[in-house]
C-alpha positions as semicolon CSV with decimal commas, in nm:
position;residue;x (nm);y (nm);z (nm)
1;M;-12,078;13,532;15,416
2;T;-12,175;13,805;15,112
3;L;-12,334;14,110;15,174
4;E;-12,696;13,946;15,043
5;E;-12,662;13,651;15,313
6;Y;-12,571;13,884;15,557
7;L;-12,925;14,089;15,494
8;R;-13,112;13,773;15,449
9;D;-12,968;13,591;15,725
10;V;-12,834;13,800;16,020
11;V;-13,012;14,075;16,010
12;P;-13,342;13,998;16,059
13;A;-13,252;13,792;16,361
14;Q;-13,102;14,116;16,549
15;K;-13,343;14,392;16,627
16;V;-13,026;14,628;16,674
17;L;-12,923;14,530;16,328
18;K;-13,264;14,595;16,183
19;A;-13,276;14,978;16,315
20;T;-12,964;15,121;16,209
21;V;-12,786;14,942;15,861
22;D;-12,794;15,100;15,585
23;F;-12,618;14,945;15,269
24;G;-12,790;15,219;15,011
25;R;-12,674;15,527;15,123
26;P;-12,397;15,730;14,894
27;G;-12,047;15,536;14,815
28;A;-12,167;15,226;14,984
29;D;-12,086;15,026;14,692
30;K;-11,777;15,188;14,646
31;A;-11,662;15,103;15,045
32;L;-11,790;14,749;15,021
33;R;-11,567;14,704;14,720
34;A;-11,293;14,818;14,877
35;L;-11,405;14,614;15,205
36;A;-11,378;14,315;14,995
37;A;-11,023;14,400;14,887
38;T;-10,885;14,467;15,247
39;T;-10,737;14,268;15,521
40;T;-10,561;14,360;15,835
41;E;-10,318;14,242;16,077
42;F;-10,604;14,161;16,305
43;D;-10,710;13,873;16,030
44;S;-10,500;13,611;16,123
45;D;-10,114;13,572;16,230
46;D;-10,028;13,491;15,877
47;T;-10,084;13,841;15,847
48;G;-9,986;14,035;16,180
49;R;-10,146;13,932;16,559
50;G;-10,516;13,857;16,518
51;D;-10,507;13,510;16,678
52;S;-10,284;13,624;16,996
53;Y;-10,504;13,939;17,021
54;R;-10,864;13,761;17,018
55;R;-10,658;13,476;17,263
56;A;-10,521;13,849;17,538
57;Q;-10,939;13,946;17,473
58;Q;-11,101;13,619;17,564
59;D;-11,064;13,756;17,934
60;P;-11,230;14,122;17,888
61;S;-11,185;14,198;18,263
62;V;-10,845;14,338;18,174
63;R;-10,947;14,658;18,009
64;W;-11,277;14,653;18,181
65;R;-11,226;15,000;18,381
66;G;-11,128;15,162;18,085
67;M;-11,425;15,023;17,883
68;R;-11,699;15,158;18,168
69;Q;-11,570;15,465;18,194
70;L;-11,582;15,546;17,809
71;L;-11,941;15,398;17,850
72;E;-12,040;15,609;18,107
73;W;-11,925;15,929;17,923
74;A;-12,114;15,813;17,619
75;A;-12,389;15,709;17,751
76;P;-12,480;15,894;18,076
77;P;-12,684;15,663;18,358
78;E;-12,975;15,969;18,318
79;A;-13,117;15,831;18,035
80;A;-13,444;15,706;18,040
81;R;-13,476;15,421;17,764
82;P;-13,234;15,150;17,677
83;R;-12,896;15,313;17,444
84;T;-12,770;15,173;17,163
85;V;-12,371;15,273;17,130
86;L;-12,213;15,193;16,791
87;D;-11,843;15,038;16,928
88;V;-11,651;15,124;16,545
89;L;-11,318;14,932;16,619
90;G;-11,496;14,651;16,858
91;G;-11,299;14,397;16,712
92;D;-11,477;14,041;16,842
93;G;-11,726;14,209;17,091
94;T;-11,499;14,265;17,384
95;V;-11,682;14,595;17,442
96;A;-12,045;14,371;17,412
97;R;-11,910;14,091;17,578
98;A;-11,755;14,287;17,889
99;V;-12,048;14,462;17,933
100;H;-12,243;14,125;17,942
101;E;-12,012;13,947;18,172
102;Y;-11,976;14,242;18,449
103;A;-12,194;14,494;18,418
104;P;-12,554;14,377;18,504
105;D;-12,684;14,719;18,539
106;L;-12,530;14,806;18,203
107;R;-12,711;14,523;18,044
108;G;-13,087;14,643;18,034
109;R;-12,977;15,012;17,940
110;L;-12,703;14,988;17,675
111;N;-12,692;14,790;17,353
112;I;-12,324;14,769;17,215
113;L;-12,362;14,729;16,827
114;T;-12,006;14,598;16,728
115;G;-11,844;14,726;16,416
116;D;-11,479;14,643;16,273
117;L;-11,228;14,662;15,950
118;S;-11,158;14,319;15,989
119;G;-11,400;14,060;15,847
120;D;-11,240;13,737;16,117
121;M;-11,355;13,958;16,376
122;V;-11,663;14,043;16,273
123;E;-11,708;13,686;16,193
124;R;-11,643;13,587;16,593
125;A;-11,866;13,851;16,698
126;L;-12,148;13,703;16,500
127;A;-12,045;13,398;16,634
128;R;-12,099;13,476;16,946
129;G;-12,448;13,620;16,879
130;L;-12,386;13,960;16,922
131;P;-12,515;14,215;16,640
132;A;-12,183;14,337;16,442
133;V;-12,120;14,482;16,097
134;R;-11,801;14,486;15,894
135;Q;-11,731;14,810;15,778
136;A;-11,474;15,085;15,789
137;A;-11,429;15,427;16,001
138;D;-11,468;15,640;15,767
139;H;-11,733;15,501;15,559
140;L;-12,004;15,321;15,803
141;F;-12,306;15,144;15,667
142;L;-12,582;15,274;15,940
143;G;-12,842;15,564;15,866
144;D;-12,843;15,890;15,945
145;G;-12,915;15,943;16,357
146;T;-12,983;15,553;16,398
147;V;-12,745;15,488;16,738
148;D;-12,775;15,707;17,093
149;A;-12,339;15,714;17,086
150;T;-12,068;15,622;16,926
151;L;-11,734;15,499;17,079
152;L;-11,383;15,513;16,883
153;A;-11,197;15,332;17,101
154;Y;-10,879;15,152;17,152
155;G;-10,698;15,117;16,811
156;T;-10,791;15,492;16,702
157;H;-10,470;15,536;16,555
158;H;-10,516;15,264;16,311
159;I;-10,700;15,484;16,120
160;A;-10,499;15,682;15,861
161;P;-10,453;16,050;15,897
162;Q;-10,587;16,149;15,600
163;D;-10,900;15,962;15,735
164;R;-10,955;16,088;16,053
165;L;-11,158;16,335;15,951
166;N;-11,396;16,150;15,811
167;A;-11,404;15,913;16,085
168;V;-11,511;16,178;16,336
169;T;-11,744;16,334;16,072
170;E;-11,906;16,014;16,003
171;A;-11,941;15,909;16,427
172;L;-12,168;16,232;16,455
173;R;-12,345;16,129;16,125
174;V;-12,536;15,788;16,259
175;V;-12,565;15,947;16,642
176;R;-12,927;16,108;16,708
177;P;-12,925;16,507;16,784
178;G;-12,782;16,535;17,106
179;G;-12,615;16,207;17,129
180;R;-12,231;16,151;17,214
181;V;-11,930;16,103;17,001
182;V;-11,613;15,964;17,227
183;L;-11,274;15,896;17,115
184;H;-10,980;15,709;17,274
185;D;-10,607;15,687;17,225
186;F;-10,292;15,772;17,402
187;D;-10,096;16,094;17,322
188;T;-9,790;16,112;17,116
189;T;-9,565;16,197;17,437
190;S;-9,759;15,940;17,649
191;P;-9,562;15,602;17,766
192;M;-9,804;15,388;17,568
193;A;-9,666;15,547;17,268
194;E;-9,352;15,537;17,354
195;F;-9,415;15,125;17,405
196;F;-9,571;15,095;17,079
197;A;-9,301;15,310;16,877
198;D;-9,010;15,110;17,087
199;V;-9,111;14,731;17,158
200;V;-9,410;14,659;16,919
201;H;-9,334;14,797;16,572
202;P;-9,020;14,687;16,565
203;H;-9,073;14,332;16,714
204;T;-9,415;14,240;16,602
205;A;-9,465;14,073;16,266
206;A;-9,697;14,327;16,113
207;G;-9,485;14,630;16,257
208;H;-9,694;14,916;16,445
209;D;-9,647;15,229;16,242
210;Y;-9,885;15,424;16,333
211;P;-9,938;15,771;16,426
212;H;-10,103;15,871;16,772
213;F;-10,296;16,168;16,852
214;S;-10,118;16,511;16,960
215;R;-10,420;16,718;17,201
216;E;-10,441;16,937;16,951
217;S;-10,475;16,721;16,645
218;L;-10,773;16,563;16,844
219;A;-10,951;16,890;16,951
220;G;-10,864;17,046;16,612
221;L;-11,052;16,742;16,405
222;F;-11,406;16,790;16,622
223;E;-11,334;17,147;16,562
224;E;-11,317;17,102;16,214
225;A;-11,617;16,856;16,224
226;G;-11,857;17,116;16,320
227;A;-11,894;16,960;16,718
228;P;-11,636;17,123;16,953
229;A;-11,487;16,850;17,240
230;R;-11,366;16,869;17,595
231;V;-11,043;16,616;17,571
232;V;-10,985;16,476;17,931
233;D;-10,736;16,271;18,077
234;M;-10,838;15,883;18,192
235;Y;-10,660;15,651;18,411
236;D;-10,666;15,306;18,180
237;P;-10,477;15,024;18,342
238;L;-10,446;14,673;18,223
239;V;-10,560;14,424;18,548
240;V;-10,432;14,075;18,545
241;R;-10,507;13,823;18,823
242;G;-10,279;13,558;18,985
243;G;-10,288;13,346;19,304
244;T;-9,991;13,451;19,364
245;E;-9,767;13,773;19,282
246;E;-9,576;13,585;19,053
247;E;-9,853;13,465;18,876
248;A;-10,019;13,794;18,846
249;R;-9,682;13,924;18,671
250;R;-9,642;13,602;18,484
251;R;-9,975;13,654;18,342
252;M;-9,957;14,033;18,262
253;C;-9,648;13,978;18,103
254;A;-9,812;13,672;17,889
255;Y;-10,116;13,897;17,803
256;V;-9,920;14,163;17,685
257;A;-9,703;13,930;17,460
258;D;-10,013;13,834;17,326
259;M;-10,210;14,208;17,348
260;Y;-9,923;14,332;17,127
261;G;-9,776;14,053;16,922
262;V;-9,441;14,074;17,072
263;G;-9,437;13,686;17,235
264;E;-9,107;13,597;17,066
265;Y;-8,928;13,891;17,181
266;F;-9,051;13,823;17,529
267;G;-8,929;13,530;17,476
268;T;-8,574;13,651;17,416
269;L;-8,586;13,835;17,756
270;G;-8,553;13,574;17,988
271;G;-8,856;13,539;18,185
272;T;-9,103;13,741;18,405
273;D;-8,861;13,945;18,584
274;A;-8,682;14,071;18,292
275;C;-9,031;14,117;18,117
276;W;-9,159;14,330;18,435
277;R;-8,842;14,536;18,422
278;V;-8,957;14,610;18,029
279;L;-9,293;14,739;18,123
280;E;-9,114;14,925;18,440
281;R;-8,936;15,120;18,167
282;Y;-9,189;15,232;17,965
283;F;-9,467;15,230;18,219
284;G;-9,304;15,407;18,469
285;H;-9,243;15,728;18,369
286;E;-9,275;15,987;18,675
287;E;-9,204;16,297;18,472
288;Y;-9,502;16,233;18,215
289;L;-9,722;16,167;18,482
290;A;-9,594;16,465;18,679
291;G;-9,715;16,702;18,383
292;L;-10,110;16,546;18,382
293;P;-10,336;16,702;18,621
294;A;-10,311;16,584;19,039
295;E;-10,684;16,443;19,002
296;T;-10,615;16,184;18,749
297;G;-10,398;16,040;19,008
298;F;-10,218;15,768;18,770
299;P;-9,960;15,522;18,990
300;P;-9,646;15,619;18,883
301;A;-9,581;15,195;18,760
302;P;-9,654;14,920;18,690
303;F;-9,739;14,733;19,020
304;V;-9,910;14,415;19,196
305;H;-10,195;14,459;19,524
306;R;-10,353;14,218;19,694
307;S;-10,750;14,260;19,588
308;Q;-11,044;14,017;19,707
309;G;-10,839;13,720;19,749
310;V;-10,603;13,732;19,467
311;Y;-10,314;13,924;19,335
312;A;-10,391;14,179;19,055
313;A;-10,126;14,313;18,848
314;E;-10,143;14,668;18,744
315;L;-10,035;14,829;18,424
316;P;-10,085;15,202;18,439
317;R;-10,163;15,347;18,158
318;A;-10,286;15,731;18,042
319;A;-10,527;15,800;17,763
320;M;-10,672;16,082;17,658
321;V;-11,002;16,091;17,528
322;A;-11,281;16,315;17,341
323;V;-11,609;16,380;17,423
324;A;-11,786;16,567;17,186
325;R;-12,212;16,593;17,152
326;R;-12,367;16,657;16,796
327;A;-12,589;16,897;16,774
328;V;-12,951;16,902;16,866
């Protein structure tokens, strides 16, 4: 839709959008022209992995454990009033849907505003009735201090290195004084980063040549932006369930294939057992996990366990998170 249609038909119907969006700020015209000329790998499978990614995200419970932890860092439960959290890389509203479906205790105190660079993703979020805005991470169409927290997660490495300082600066600009910015990614030395480099990049249509963060570079971004951050480790598993152990493994392989656009490659491996061996190879790095603080408690390899009458396949992922606060 055009900007005029969005302002006329969408913004007035969404309380959160009415209170936050600002297309009149300096540089907005240039940013809008750039958006109009932008397509991403998440728009459709003609250009990348959009359709397969959205297929994976139909079940937001798979990443819920990590999502919940990020939201608790962004908006601590002691807040006296409902908090608005901008999910900068929100896709089609996965975090917002997860809160609605799995966290009745959070629904009353969190309003999730979904942002994304992909027009297809934002269109689908709006179709679900979610407040959403199409914008680039390094130029947000929100007013100064209009949200309580900003979340940059699940794709932060897609932000070009030269744009990352602007993205952090923008995230801090739109939060109220004392509000938090939470940035999540995978360390350059992590098993997840190695999986992206060895499996996703060579075997997905659009490639995946996106540099991850180091601890030093992540901390340095926030220092340069004037809001020193604490950088912590986070257990951020993928959890997929099935009626049998074999079904849970098979569904995990299907989820990873869709999530990362490597279905064709996984199809050449010869079945679930072969796929599972690949996952064990990349997510069974005991030497990496041994270098993390003992209290993180990351499992040493993918595993299947019985939970609430079903089998749960769990893919252990070690994430790295920066938590910063805007100065009061």
